C-alpha positions in Angstrom: 79.5 227.8 20.5 82.0 230.0 22.2 81.5 231.3 25.7 81.1 235.2 25.5 84.2 235.8 27.6 86.4 233.8 25.1 85.9 236.5 22.5 87.4 239.2 24.7 90.9 238.0 24.3 92.8 238.1 20.9 96.2 237.0 21.9 96.6 234.6 19.0 95.3 237.1 16.4 97.6 239.9 17.7 100.6 237.5 17.9 99.9 236.3 14.3 99.8 239.9 13.0 103.1 240.8 14.7 104.7 237.6 13.5 103.6 238.3 10.0 105.0 241.9 10.3 101.5 243.4 9.9 101.5 244.9 13.3 104.0 247.6 14.0 104.4 249.7 17.1 107.0 252.4 17.7 109.6 251.2 20.2 108.8 253.7 22.9 105.1 253.0 22.9 105.7 249.2 22.7 108.1 249.3 25.7 105.5 251.3 27.7 102.7 248.9 26.8 104.9 245.9 27.6 105.7 247.3 31.0 102.0 247.9 31.7 101.1 244.3 30.6 103.9 242.8 32.7 102.5 244.7 35.7 99.0 243.4 35.0 100.4 239.9 34.6 102.0 240.1 38.0 98.7 241.3 39.5 96.9 238.4 37.9 99.4 235.9 39.3 99.1 237.5 42.7 95.3 237.2 42.6 95.4 233.6 41.4 97.7 232.8 44.4 95.2 234.5 46.7 92.3 232.5 45.2 94.4 229.3 45.7 94.9 230.4 49.3 91.2 231.0 49.7 90.4 227.6 48.4 92.9 225.9 50.8 91.4 227.6 53.9 88.3 225.7 54.8 86.9 228.0 57.5 88.9 231.2 57.7 88.4 233.5 60.7 87.3 237.0 59.8 90.4 238.6 61.2 92.6 236.5 58.9 91.0 237.7 55.7 92.8 240.5 53.9 90.8 242.8 51.6 93.0 241.6 48.7 92.0 238.0 49.4 88.3 238.8 49.7 88.5 240.8 46.4 90.3 237.9 44.6 87.8 235.3 45.9 84.9 237.6 44.9 86.2 238.1 41.4 86.8 234.4 41.0 83.2 233.7 42.0 81.8 236.3 39.7 83.9 235.3 36.7 85.3 231.8 37.2 88.3 231.0 35.0 88.8 234.6 33.9 92.1 235.1 35.8 93.4 231.8 34.5 92.4 232.9 30.9 94.2 236.2 31.4 97.3 234.4 32.6 97.3 232.4 29.3 96.6 235.4 27.1 98.7 238.3 28.5 102.0 236.7 27.6 100.8 236.5 24.0 100.2 240.2 24.0 103.6 240.9 25.5 105.3 238.6 22.9 103.3 240.3 20.1 104.5 243.8 21.2 108.1 242.6 21.4 107.8 241.3 17.8 106.0 244.5 16.6 108.6 247.0 18.0 109.8 249.3 15.3 111.8 252.5 15.3 109.8 255.6 14.5 106.4 256.9 15.6 103.9 255.0 13.5 101.4 252.5 14.8 100.0 250.6 11.9 98.1 247.4 11.3 98.0 246.3 7.7 
C-alpha cells in the first residue's frame, strides 16, 4: 500500500507524457514554469541543508537559531521525508517541461 504522500507527486507520469510527445506546452509558459520550479528546487535544497544543520547541532542556543532553520526543522518533523521526495521529483517536472516545450500557445495533453 502506498503512503498517501506518495500519490502527490507525478514526476514519472508527466515525464512519460512529455517523452511520448503527449504533453505540449507553449515555449513561453514552459520557460516560466521551469524558472518557478528551479526556484522551488533551490528552496528545497536550502531547507534540506538547514535540516542537516539542525541535526548536527546537538543542543543549539536559542540565539543561534534562525527562523529559517526553525521553520525547516518544524517542517521536517511534521512531514518527514517530504523535502527529500520533492528533491527527487522536481527535476522530473523540469525535464518534462523542457521536453514538452512547443512553439505556439496551446497547452494540450492527449
